[in-house]
Each structure stands twice: as C-alpha cells, then as structure tokens.
C-alpha positions in Angstrom: 9.5 12.3 -10.7 11.4 15.5 -9.6 12.0 16.3 -6.0 10.0 19.5 -6.3 7.0 17.6 -7.4 7.4 15.1 -4.6 7.6 17.9 -2.1 4.4 19.4 -3.6 2.5 16.1 -3.3 3.8 15.7 0.3 2.7 19.2 1.1 -0.8 18.6 -0.3 -1.1 15.3 1.6 0.0 17.0 4.8 -2.5 19.8 4.4 -5.3 17.3 3.7 -4.5 15.3 6.8 -4.4 18.4 8.9 -7.8 19.6 7.6 -9.2 16.1 8.3 -7.8 16.1 11.8 -9.2 19.6 12.5 -12.6 18.5 11.1 -12.5 15.4 13.3 -11.8 17.5 16.4 -14.6 19.9 15.5 -17.0 17.0 15.2 -16.0 15.7 18.6 -16.4 19.1 20.2 -19.9 19.6 18.6 -20.9 16.1 19.8 -20.1 17.1 23.3 -22.0 20.4 23.1 -25.1 19.6 21.1 -27.6 17.2 22.7 -29.1 15.9 19.5 -25.7 15.0 17.9 -24.3 11.6 19.0 -21.1 9.7 18.0 -21.7 6.7 20.2 -24.1 3.8 20.3 -27.0 3.7 22.7 -25.2 1.4 25.2 -22.0 3.5 25.2 -18.6 3.3 23.6 -15.0 4.0 24.6 -13.3 7.2 23.8 -11.3 5.5 21.0 -14.5 4.2 19.4 -16.0 7.7 19.5 -12.8 9.2 17.9 -12.9 6.6 15.2 -16.5 7.4 14.5 -15.7 11.1 14.3 -12.7 10.4 11.9 -14.9 8.3 9.6 -17.7 10.8 9.7 -15.4 13.8 9.0 -13.7 12.0 6.2 -16.9 10.8 4.6 -18.4 14.4 4.8 -15.3 15.8 3.2 -15.4 13.3 0.3 -19.1 13.9 -0.3 -18.6 17.6 -0.2 -15.8 17.3 -2.8 -17.6 14.8 -5.1 -21.4 15.2 -4.7 -21.7 18.9 -3.9 -20.7 20.2 -7.4 -23.5 18.0 -8.9 -26.0 19.4 -6.5 -25.1 23.0 -7.3 -25.4 22.3 -11.0 -29.0 21.2 -10.3 -29.5 24.3 -8.2 -28.9 26.5 -11.3 -32.6 25.8 -12.1 -33.5 27.4 -8.7 -33.9 31.2 -8.4 -30.7 32.7 -7.1 -32.4 34.3 -4.1 -33.4 30.8 -2.8 -29.9 29.4 -3.3 -28.6 30.7 0.0 -31.4 29.1 2.0 -31.0 25.7 0.3 -27.3 25.6 1.0 -27.9 24.9 4.7 -30.3 22.0 4.1 -28.2 20.3 1.5 -25.1 20.6 3.5 -26.9 19.0 6.5 -28.2 16.2 4.2 -24.6 15.4 3.2 -23.6 15.1 6.9 -26.5 12.7 7.6 -25.5 10.6 4.6 -21.8 10.7 5.8 -22.8 9.4 9.2 -25.0 6.7 7.7 -22.3 5.3 5.4 -19.5 5.1 8.0 -18.5 1.4 8.7 -19.1 1.8 12.4 -22.7 3.3 12.0 -22.8 4.9 15.4 -23.4 8.5 14.6 -26.8 10.1 14.5 -28.1 13.7 14.4 -31.5 15.4 14.3 -32.2 17.3 11.1 -31.8 20.8 12.6 -28.7 19.7 14.4 -27.1 18.3 11.2 -27.6 21.6 9.5 -25.7 23.4 12.3 -22.9 20.8 12.5 -22.4 20.8 8.7 -22.2 24.5 8.5 -19.7 24.8 11.4 -17.5 21.9 9.9 -17.5 23.5 6.5 -16.5 26.9 7.8 -13.7 25.4 10.0 -12.4 23.3 7.2 -12.4 26.2 4.9 -10.6 28.5 7.4 -8.0 25.8 8.1 -7.3 25.1 4.4 -7.0 28.8 3.7 -4.6 29.4 6.7 -2.4 26.5 5.6 -2.4 27.6 2.0 -1.5 31.3 2.7 2.0 30.2 3.6 2.5 28.4 0.3 2.1 30.7 -2.8 1.6 27.8 -5.1 -1.1 26.3 -3.0 -2.7 29.7 -2.5 -2.7 30.2 -6.3 -4.2 26.8 -6.9 -7.0 27.6 -4.3 -7.8 30.8 -6.1 -7.8 29.0 -9.5 -10.7 26.8 -8.2 -12.8 30.0 -7.9 -12.3 30.7 -11.7 -15.0 30.3 -14.2 -15.3 26.6 -14.9 -16.3 27.1 -18.5 -12.8 28.1 -19.5 -11.2 24.7 -20.1 -7.9 25.9 -21.4 -5.8 29.0 -20.9 -4.0 30.3 -23.9 -0.5 31.7 -23.5 -0.6 34.9 -21.5 1.1 38.0 -23.0 3.5 40.1 -21.0 1.5 43.3 -21.6 -0.6 44.5 -18.6 -4.2 43.7 -18.3 -6.8 46.0 -17.0 -9.6 45.5 -14.4 -12.5 47.9 -14.2 -14.4 47.7 -11.0 -17.7 49.6 -10.8 -18.9 50.6 -7.4 -22.5 51.1 -8.3 -24.0 54.3 -7.0 -21.0 55.6 -5.1 -20.7 59.3 -5.8 -17.4 61.3 -6.0 -18.1 63.2 -2.7 -19.2 60.0 -0.9 -15.9 58.3 -1.9 -13.9 61.2 -0.6 -15.8 61.3 2.6 -15.3 57.6 3.1 -11.6 58.0 2.6 -11.4 60.9 5.0 -13.3 58.9 7.7 -11.0 56.0 7.3 -13.7 53.7 5.9 -11.7 52.8 2.8 -8.0 52.4 3.6 -7.2 50.7 0.3 -8.5 53.7 -1.7 -6.8 56.0 0.7 -3.5 54.2 0.1 -3.9 54.4 -3.6 -4.6 58.2 -3.4 -1.7 58.7 -0.9 -4.1 60.5 1.4 -2.7 59.3 4.7 0.9 58.6 3.8 3.2 61.5 2.7 6.1 59.2 2.2 4.7 56.7 -0.4 3.7 58.3 -3.7 0.1 57.9 -4.8 -0.6 55.2 -7.3 -4.0 56.5 -8.5 -5.7 59.8 -9.5 -9.3 60.7 -8.7 -11.4 62.3 -11.4 -15.1 63.3 -11.2 -17.3 63.0 -14.2 -20.8 64.1 -15.1 -23.5 61.8 -16.1 -26.2 62.3 -18.8 -29.6 63.5 -17.7 -30.5 59.8 -17.2 -28.2 59.3 -14.2 -28.7 55.5 -13.7 -26.9 52.3 -14.4 -28.7 51.4 -17.6 -27.8 54.5 -19.5 -24.3 54.9 -17.9 -23.2 51.3 -18.2 -24.5 51.0 -21.7 -22.5 54.1 -22.7 -19.4 52.9 -20.8 -19.3 49.3 -22.1 -20.7 49.9 -25.6 -19.8 53.4 -26.4 -23.3 54.6 -27.1 -26.4 55.2 -25.0 -28.4 57.1 -27.5 -32.2 56.9 -27.0 -32.1 55.8 -23.4 -34.1 58.7 -21.8 -34.6 57.0 -18.4 -34.4 53.8 -16.4 -37.9 52.9 -17.7 -39.8 54.5 -20.6 -42.7 53.9 -23.0 -42.0 53.3 -26.7 -45.0 54.1 -28.8 -43.9 52.4 -32.0 -43.4 49.1 -30.1 -46.2 49.7 -27.6 -43.9 48.5 -24.9 -42.4 49.8 -21.6 -38.7 49.4 -21.7 -37.0 48.7 -18.4 -33.2 48.6 -18.2 -33.0 45.8 -15.7 -35.5 43.6 -17.6 -33.6 40.9 -19.6 -35.6 41.4 -22.8 -35.0 45.1 -22.7 -31.3 44.7 -21.9 -30.9 42.5 -25.0 -32.6 45.1 -27.2 -30.6 48.0 -25.8 -27.3 46.2 -26.2 -28.1 45.4 -29.8 -29.1 49.0 -30.5 -25.9 50.3 -28.9 -23.8 47.9 -31.0 -25.5 49.2 -34.2 -25.1 52.8 -33.2 -21.5 52.5 -32.1 -20.3 50.2 -34.9 -18.4 47.8 -32.7 -19.3 45.0 -30.2 -18.0 46.8 -27.1 -15.2 47.6 -24.7 -14.4 44.0 -23.8 -14.4 42.4 -27.2 -10.7 41.6 -27.1 -10.3 38.7 -24.6 -12.6 40.4 -22.0 -14.8 39.2 -19.2 -18.1 40.8 -18.1 -19.2 40.1 -14.5 -22.4 41.1 -12.8 -23.3 43.7 -15.4 -26.5 44.6 -17.2 -24.6 44.4 -20.6 -21.8 42.2 -21.9 -19.5 44.9 -23.4 -18.8 42.4 -26.2 -17.0 40.0 -23.9 -16.7 36.3 -24.8 -16.7 35.4 -21.1 -19.8 36.4 -19.3 -21.3 35.5 -15.9 -24.3 37.1 -14.1 -24.9 39.4 -17.1 -28.5 40.4 -17.6 -28.5 40.8 -21.3 -27.7 37.1 -21.8 -30.3 35.9 -19.2 -33.1 36.1 -21.8 -31.3 34.1 -24.4 -31.5 30.3 -24.9 -29.3 28.4 -22.5 -26.4 26.5 -23.9 -22.9 25.4 -22.9 -21.5 28.6 -24.3 -24.1 30.8 -22.8 -25.3 30.1 -19.2 -26.4 33.2 -17.4 -25.9 31.5 -14.0 -22.6 29.8 -14.6 -20.9 32.2 -12.3 -23.0 30.9 -9.4 -21.9 27.3 -10.2 -18.2 28.3 -10.4 -18.5 29.8 -7.0 -20.9 27.6 -5.1 -19.4 24.3 -6.4 -16.9 24.8 -3.5 -19.0 23.8 -0.4 -16.9 26.0 1.9 -17.8 29.0 -0.3 -21.5 28.0 -0.2 -21.6 27.7 3.6 -19.6 30.9 4.2 -21.8 33.0 1.9 -25.0 31.4 3.2 -24.0 32.3 6.8 -23.2 35.9 5.7 -26.5 36.0 3.9 -28.4 35.1 7.0 -26.4 37.6 9.0 -27.1 40.4 6.5 -30.8 39.6 6.6 -30.7 39.9 10.4 -28.7 43.1 10.2 -31.2 44.7 7.9 -34.1 43.8 10.1 -32.3 45.3 13.1 -31.4 48.5 11.3 -34.9 49.0 9.8 -36.4 48.4 13.3 -34.1 50.9 14.9 -34.9 53.5 12.2 -38.7 52.9 12.8 -38.5 53.1 16.6 -36.4 56.2 16.6 -38.8 57.8 14.1 -35.9 58.5 11.7 -36.9 60.8 8.8 -36.9 60.5 5.9 -37.8 56.9 5.9 -39.3 54.3 3.5 -40.7 50.9 4.0 -38.1 48.1 4.3 -40.2 45.1 4.9 -41.4 42.2 2.8 -38.7 40.6 0.7 -36.4 43.6 0.9 -34.1 42.1 3.6 -33.4 39.1 1.3 -32.9 41.4 -1.7 -30.4 43.4 0.2 -28.6 40.3 1.4 -28.4 39.0 -2.1 -26.9 42.3 -3.4 -24.5 42.9 -0.6 -23.3 39.3 0.0 -24.2 36.8 -2.7 -23.6 39.0 -5.7 -20.5 40.5 -4.2 -18.9 37.1 -3.3 -19.7 35.6 -6.7 -18.5 38.6 -8.7 -15.3 39.1 -6.7 -14.4 35.4 -7.0 -15.1 35.5 -10.8 -12.8 38.5 -11.1 -10.1 36.7 -9.1 -10.4 33.8 -11.5 -10.1 36.2 -14.5 -6.9 37.6 -13.1 -5.3 34.2 -12.6 -6.4 33.2 -16.1 -4.6 36.3 -17.5 -7.5 37.9 -19.3 -6.8 41.1 -21.1 -9.7 43.1 -19.6 -12.4 42.6 -17.0 -15.4 44.8 -16.1 -17.3 43.9 -12.9 -20.2 45.7 -11.1 -20.6 45.6 -7.4 -24.1 46.8 -6.6 -24.1 46.6 -2.8 -23.9 50.3 -1.9 -26.6 51.4 -4.4 -29.1 48.9 -3.1 -28.6 49.9 0.6 -28.4 53.7 -0.1 -31.8 53.6 -1.8 -33.5 52.5 1.4 -31.1 53.8 4.1 -29.8 57.1 2.5 -26.5 57.8 0.7 -24.6 58.9 3.9 -26.2 56.6 6.5 -24.4 54.4 9.0 -25.7 51.4 7.0 -23.9 52.5 3.8 -20.7 53.2 5.7 -20.5 49.5 6.6 -21.1 48.6 3.0 -18.3 50.9 1.9 -15.9 49.2 4.3 -16.7 45.8 2.9 -16.3 47.1 -0.7 -12.9 48.4 0.3 -11.9 44.9 1.6 -13.0 43.5 -1.8 -10.7 45.9 -3.6 -7.8 44.9 -1.3 -8.5 41.2 -2.0 -8.5 41.8 -5.8 -5.3 43.8 -5.5 -3.7 41.0 -3.6 -4.7 38.4 -6.1 -3.5 40.6 -9.0 0.0 40.3 -7.4 -0.2 36.5 -8.1 -1.5 36.8 -11.6 0.5 35.6 -14.6 0.6 39.2 -16.0 0.7 42.6 -14.4 -2.7 44.3 -13.9 -3.9 47.9 -13.7 -6.9 48.4 -11.4 -9.4 51.1 -12.4 -12.3 51.8 -10.1 -15.3 53.9 -11.2 -18.9 54.5 -10.5 -21.8 54.8 -12.9 -23.7 57.6 -11.0 -24.1 58.9 -7.5 -27.1 59.2 -5.2 -29.0 62.3 -4.0 -30.7 62.4 -0.6 -34.3 63.5 0.0 -37.7 62.3 1.1 -40.1 60.9 -1.5 -42.5 63.1 -3.5 -45.4 61.0 -2.0 -44.3 61.4 1.6 -43.9 65.2 1.3 -47.1 65.9 -0.7 -49.4 63.0 0.0 -49.8 62.0 -3.7 -47.7 60.4 -6.4 -46.6 61.9 -9.7 -49.2 59.7 -11.3 -51.9 61.1 -9.1 -50.9 64.7 -10.0 -50.9 63.9 -13.7 -54.4 62.3 -13.4 -55.6 65.4 -11.6 -54.2 67.6 -14.4 -55.9 65.5 -17.0 -59.3 65.6 -15.2 -59.2 62.0 -14.3 -60.3 60.7 -10.9 -57.6 60.4 -8.3 -57.5 58.1 -5.2 -59.3 59.4 -2.1 -56.1 59.5 -0.1 -54.7 61.9 -2.7 -57.8 64.1 -2.8 -57.7 64.5 1.0 -54.1 65.8 1.2 -53.2 69.5 1.0 -51.3 68.8 -2.2 -54.3 67.0 -3.7 -56.5 70.0 -3.0 -53.8 72.3 -4.5 -53.8 70.2 -7.6 -57.5 70.4 -8.0 -57.3 74.2 -7.4 -54.6 74.4 -10.1 -57.0 72.6 -12.5 -59.8 75.0 -11.7 -57.5 78.0 -12.2 -56.1 76.7 -15.5 -59.6 76.0 -16.9 -61.1 79.2 -15.4 -64.2 77.2 -14.3 -65.3 75.0 -11.4 -63.3 71.9 -10.9 -66.2 69.5 -11.4 -67.3 71.2 -14.7 -63.7 71.1 -16.0 -63.2 67.5 -15.2 -66.5 66.5 -16.9 -65.7 68.5 -20.0 -62.2 67.2 -20.4 -62.4 63.6 -19.1 -60.4 61.4 -21.4 -61.4 57.8 -22.4 -59.4 55.0 -20.8 -57.6 54.4 -24.1 -56.2 57.9 -24.0 -55.1 57.8 -20.3 -51.4 58.7 -19.8 -48.7 56.2 -19.0 -46.7 57.7 -16.0 -43.3 56.2 -15.2 -40.7 57.1 -12.6 -36.9 56.7 -12.7 -35.7 58.1 -9.4 -36.5 61.8 -9.4 -37.2 61.8 -13.2 -40.8 61.3 -14.4 -42.0 60.5 -17.8 -45.6 61.0 -19.1 -46.7 59.5 -22.4 -50.0 59.3 -24.2 -50.1 55.9 -25.9 -53.0 56.6 -28.2 -51.0 59.3 -30.0 -48.4 57.6 -32.3 -46.0 60.5 -32.3 -44.4 62.6 -29.6 -47.1 65.1 -28.7 -46.4 68.8 -28.8 -47.1 71.4 -26.2 -49.9 72.7 -28.3 -51.5 69.3 -28.6 -51.2 68.6 -24.9 -52.8 72.0 -24.1 -55.6 71.4 -26.5 -56.4 68.0 -25.0 -55.6 68.8 -21.3 -55.4 72.5 -20.7 -54.7 72.1 -17.0 -52.0 69.5 -17.2 -48.8 71.4 -18.0 -49.6 74.3 -15.6 -50.5 71.9 -12.9 -47.2 70.1 -13.2 -45.0 73.2 -13.8 -46.4 75.1 -10.8 -46.2 72.3 -8.3 -43.6 73.0 -5.6 -42.2 69.5 -5.9 -41.3 69.8 -9.6 -38.3 71.6 -10.9 -38.9 71.8 -14.6 -40.6 70.1 -17.6 -39.3 69.3 -21.1 -41.8 69.3 -23.9 -41.7 69.7 -27.7 -43.3 72.9 -29.2 -44.5 73.2 -32.8 -43.3 76.8 -32.9 -40.2 76.9 -30.7 -38.8 73.3 -30.8 -37.9 71.9 -27.4 -38.9 74.1 -24.5 -38.3 73.9 -20.7 -41.2 74.9 -18.6 -41.1 76.1 -15.0 -43.3 77.8 -12.4 -45.0 81.1 -12.9 -45.3 80.6 -16.7 -41.5 80.2 -17.3 -40.9 78.9 -20.9 -37.4 78.8 -22.3 -36.5 77.4 -25.7 -33.6 74.9 -25.6 -31.4 77.0 -27.8 -31.6 79.9 -25.3 -30.8 78.0 -22.1 -27.1 79.0 -22.2 -28.0 82.7 -21.9 -31.0 82.3 -19.6 -31.2 78.9 -17.9 -34.5 79.8 -16.2 -35.7 76.7 -14.3 -32.4 74.9 -15.0 -30.4 77.5 -13.0 -30.6 75.4 -9.8 -29.2 72.3 -11.5 -25.8 73.6 -12.3 -23.4 73.5 -15.3 -24.1 70.9 -17.9 -27.8 70.6 -17.3 -28.7 72.4 -20.5 -26.5 70.1 -22.6 -28.0 67.0 -21.0 -31.6 68.2 -21.6 -30.9 69.2 -25.2 -29.4 65.7 -25.9 -32.3 63.9 -24.4 -34.7 66.1 -26.4 -33.1 64.6 -29.6 -33.9 61.0 -28.7 -36.7 59.3 -30.7 -38.3 57.8 -27.6 -38.3 60.8 -25.3 -41.6 61.0 -23.5 -44.3 63.5 -24.3 -43.6 65.2 -21.0 -40.2 64.8 -19.2 -40.6 65.8 -15.5 -37.6 66.5 -13.2 -38.3 66.9 -9.5 -37.4 69.9 -7.4 -33.8 70.2 -6.3 -32.3 72.2 -3.5 -28.7 73.2 -4.4 -27.9 74.1 -0.8 -28.4 70.6 0.7 -28.4 68.6 -2.5 -31.9 67.3 -1.9 -34.2 65.9 -4.6 -37.7 64.3 -4.3 -37.9 60.8 -5.7 -41.0 59.8 -7.6 -40.2 56.3 -6.4 -40.1 55.0 -2.7 -36.4 55.8 -2.2 -34.7 58.2 0.2 -31.5 57.9 -1.8 -32.3 58.2 -5.5 -30.8 58.8 -8.9 -32.1 58.9 -12.5 -32.5 62.6 -13.1 -30.7 65.9 -12.6 -29.9 67.4 -9.2 -27.2 67.0 -6.6 -24.7 64.2 -6.2 -26.5 61.7 -8.4 -24.9 63.3 -11.5 -21.3 63.3 -10.1 -19.7 59.8 -10.1 -15.9 59.2 -10.0 -13.1 57.6 -12.0 -10.1 56.3 -10.0 -7.3 55.4 -12.4 -3.6 54.5 -12.1 -1.2 57.3 -12.7 0.6 55.0 -15.1 -2.3 55.6 -17.5 -2.8 58.9 -19.3 -5.0 61.5 -17.7 -8.7 61.0 -18.5 -9.0 64.6 -19.7 -6.7 67.6 -20.1 -6.3 70.0 -17.2 -9.3 72.3 -16.9 -11.6 70.1 -19.0 -14.6 68.2 -17.7 -15.3 64.5 -18.3 -18.9 64.6 -19.4 -21.2 61.7 -20.3 -20.9 57.9 -20.2 -19.9 57.8 -23.9 -16.8 59.9 -23.2 -15.9 57.7 -20.3 -16.0 54.7 -22.8 -13.5 56.5 -25.1 -11.2 57.1 -22.1 -11.3 53.4 -21.1 -10.8 52.2 -24.6 -7.7 54.5 -24.9 -6.3 53.0 -21.7 -6.7 49.5 -23.1 -4.8 50.5 -26.2 -2.1 52.0 -24.1 -1.8 48.8 -22.1 -1.6 46.7 -25.2 1.2 48.8 -26.6 3.3 49.1 -23.5 5.0 47.1 -20.7 4.8 47.9 -17.0 8.1 48.2 -15.0 8.7 45.4 -12.6 6.4 45.4 -9.6 8.3 44.9 -6.3 5.2 43.2 -4.7 5.1 40.7 -7.6 8.9 40.0 -7.1 8.3 39.4 -3.4 5.3 37.1 -4.1 7.4 35.1 -6.5 
C-alpha cells in the first residue's frame, strides 16, 4: 500500500476520532445543562464512569446515524415532503434513545423531548466539526461533497475536458430587482461577477434583460426554455374544451401532458438531452438524471424514475437532515413573526399569510433550496455536461410579502450565498464549468383586485352574465357599479335584465386566474366563442368587463374582424392594427401587441382573455389571485426577467436587439451548449490553486 494511501487512511481515522471526541464532550455538556438527560446511575458514578458512558453513547449514536438513518429516510420517501422536516427531529431523538440503551454500561437515560434536543445539537456539532476538518483537506472536502450527489448514479463515465454549463434559475427575480439587490450589497457574488464594486478585476459575466410572453409565469417560461416550445400555454391555468379539463402548470398530470406536447412541437427531447440533469423543475428538459421534477411525479415509480430520489440523496446524511430541519423551524418562526408585524403595523397592501403558508414558505426557502443546491453540487462533481436547477424561494415569499419587501431582501441574500457555494464547488469539479444565472419572469407589485373593489373577477363575470353574485360583492361600491353597468348595457332595469338573460347552470362560465391575467370560458360551447356570440348570449358581459376601472383590456375573437382588443369607452382595435394604434395596450409598453397576437393564435385560448389594469408610473397591477406580488399577465416588472451569462460565451443577442420570448432564450442556451462542446476553456487560476 502506497504512503499516500496510508496517510489518507490515517487522516480519515484522525478526523473520525476528533469528531467522536467532540460529540462526547457535547454530550457531557448537555448532560450537565439539561435536567432530564442523565449519564450516571441513580446511586451516582465517578467522573470516569460518566465520561465512558458519554463516549459509548456518542459512538453508538454516530454508528446508528451512519447505518440506520439512510434506511429510515428511504422509508420516509412515502411521506409527504412537507412532513419530512418535522419527522427528522423525532427520528433523530429515537436513534439517541436506542444508542443509550445499547451501550454496555446502560447508565444513560433521557426524556423523549430532551432526547430530541440532544440529538439535534449533537448532529449539528458533529457536522460542523467534520466540515471544519475537511475544509483544510481538498480531497476530504471533495469526498464530503460527493456524498451529497444523486445516489442513483452508480458509476461515473470518463469526464471530457470541454466545459460543462450550469443554468441556475432564480424563480421570479426580475431584472430591476437583481440590479437593486446588487446596488444595495445584498448579492455580493453577483456584484463580483458583474464587476460592479471592483474597478480592478474585470467582470466575468454580462447582464441581459429579456421579455416574457403574455403568460409571464414559470409554466410557460420554463417549458419554452427547457423544451424550446411553449405553444398553446395561454396562462398558468386554463380550461380546454375538447378535453373538458382545467390544465394547471404545477399539476403533475398537466405537466406530463405539456412536456409531451412541447417535445412534439419542437421535434427534440429538450435542452438537457445530452448528459444533462434537471433539478427542482416543472419539466425535465429531456435530462436522463432528474430529481424533484414535477413532470415525472405522475409516472409510475421505478428504480430509474423516482420523483423523490433527490430527497433521499440529501437527507440520507443525518447532519443534513438535522441542519435543514432546524432551518425549517426557524423559517416558520420567521414567517409568523414577519406576518404578525405586518398585521400589527397595518401594512398595505397585505394578504392573509396564515394556515399552512408558513410551512409552505419554509419548504420553498429551506428544504427545496438545500436539496436542489446539494444535487447541483453532486452533478458538478460527477462532471455532467449540463445542469438546470430552479430555486423557487424568492417567488414564493414575494407573492405574499411584495417584490421589494424586507422579507425578500433576506431571501436574495441567501440565494447569493447558494450561488457562491456552487461557484466554490465548481472549482473542485473534474471539468471546468460556466455558470449561467437566469430568471423565468419577474413580479409586479399591487394590491389584489378583490381588496380594491370588494369582489373577485368571478363575481364581476357573474354579474355581467346576469347570474347571482355573493351578498358581500353586491354590497360593495364596485358590486353596485357592476349591476349599474349591466342595467346600462341592457337598457332596462337590472332585475328584468337578469331574469331575461339568466343562463342555466350547464352554461355558466369557468373563470380562472393566473396572477393579473384572467380567463373566461363557456364550457357548453365546444369552440372558442366569438364576440358576436358572447354579445348575443350575454349583452352586458363584455361592456361590464371592458369598462371596469380594474381591467386594462380584453382579447376576444370576432367573426368580422378576427382577434380584437377591447377597452373602456367602447375601444375596439383589431390585432393587425395594434402597431399603428395600440389603444388599450399603450400602457403596457413595447412587445405587448406581439405577445397578444401570439396568444390569440393558440388553440386553447379562452373565450375572453382579461388583463388587469396597469399603472406604468409605479408598475402596479391588480392580481386576480390573493397576491401582492404577482405575475402571469402583462404589466410592469413581471415581464422583464434577466439572463446573467459568462462573457466567455457569445452575446445572447446582437447590440440593439431585444431577447424576446422563452423560446428565443432556449435557442440562446442551446447555442451556448454547442459552443462549450466545441471549445476548451483556458486554465482557471482558482482551479490551479485548489489542486
């Protein structure tokens, strides 16, 4: 056996002994602090006996954590992921109680609640000690990171020398939000890449804004980016008359269908088909390696296809499990405190943040982040050609706290630390990597449609159709205005008009919301209704919607004029005339007409597409959902995400041109993968130092 190997074994033994000693000391300290944790017999023991008990207990706990914990986590894959963080504490405490029971001296005891605390502290201390010792040893550090890799990959093929590419999606972070975070010092890693605060070092990345489609949401954007086609995705949720089904982008069955459609339209499996990995996404991108991907969650489970395998790869390390569980609990407490402060200070706009939301937020900002980042780290160390990962933390918090709130600033800081960690791991990877960061959409601020007007879009549609609306909506000023609009449109008393045009239940409209984009469909009509058909059935509906102050414009199909945009005061502009006279679209800026025309061509566009009011001065929109930071339609920052790319790659678009639409972003990313495959990076000084 070579001397190098002997030194490596000796180093490993030394680190293990050190971790054991620290764990033993931690157990002794906890036994002295906690009244329900005892390391001596009832009649008393010497200090030596107590130390021996602690050493046996710490050693047994470490062995059980290494041997039994992975089996427990594999069983936990059957448990909903949101519950996993809570079970970690109890299972870890159970392992400690077993460890105390099987020690030869049999002197240690602990109450259940105390065992949970002791196990959590010992796991955290052991993890910190092991990490601190491994940092000084590159080989050990690399081996530690490898343990976080996807356990399904049993063998690693030879890694080519060409550079790999990592695409990191910061869900919902708009271009202007990113720049503001850099200027405020919230994202030092991004600032360093852009050379913002250092005039000496050249910048390594360039920042490019891009424009989304009308449907400015993750489903449409990520489908277009990963699969090169998002045709016929008019919103986050929509009704398909031929299938008699509501499609929802984050529903597993819908995600499978959308991915299959995109592959057929595009003619290829996706961006990641060549040795790629998809992590935390709605869609696979054609990757062979997938974890936490929604479109595989609805398929039959198998060894090759386990939607929760990413959780097992991460939580099979008990230290990871405890650290993430503690962070999960802290994030729940943080959300409760922040929402309470917002309520007591009467902060406006504000939405409800009770119920399960604190746990949903903690899952998105802690569990999902930790699992996805560790999976990306494993992909880097495995030398994969391409990786695409979605970090959803900012988007989830911004919906409820606002896009520029103090809550979201903290999230952006933590996301920047994740970028720094991935950059550091890339320096230890077996091949060079280029890191591309992008977002799928932004978010626009504003109060909800319901909070401003006292009724929902569904209530307004029902009023326009002559259907009964809830009492709370009828009592509001906006509800009275809606009824007055019906009376004016019908030129008769409201009650008479309602009776004369009351639809049957089978013909009642389906009203769906995607941020500030609303969709109205009549399921009993098999085709997309025309303006003339809608006016004949519900004469008051289109005028009621178009003239409401909370609505910016409508899109409908006309028998005589094709697609038309409707606005207040009788505005009606055919789609082919929007470039010369934008009419109601004027407030929505350049590109709005193209986005509306494209959506009009989709087979499953709703009978009536409704976009909320938008104030171009402050960027405000009115969400039809309960969100004070929203996206899904046109208006403001939601349509302006970013693309942060290394300068070693070609420019996304030529100078003076605009990067428009998720499909165009796909072509840019595919071009960069081809460039990386055909070229070699110059030596990286950081990699030489790490070696």
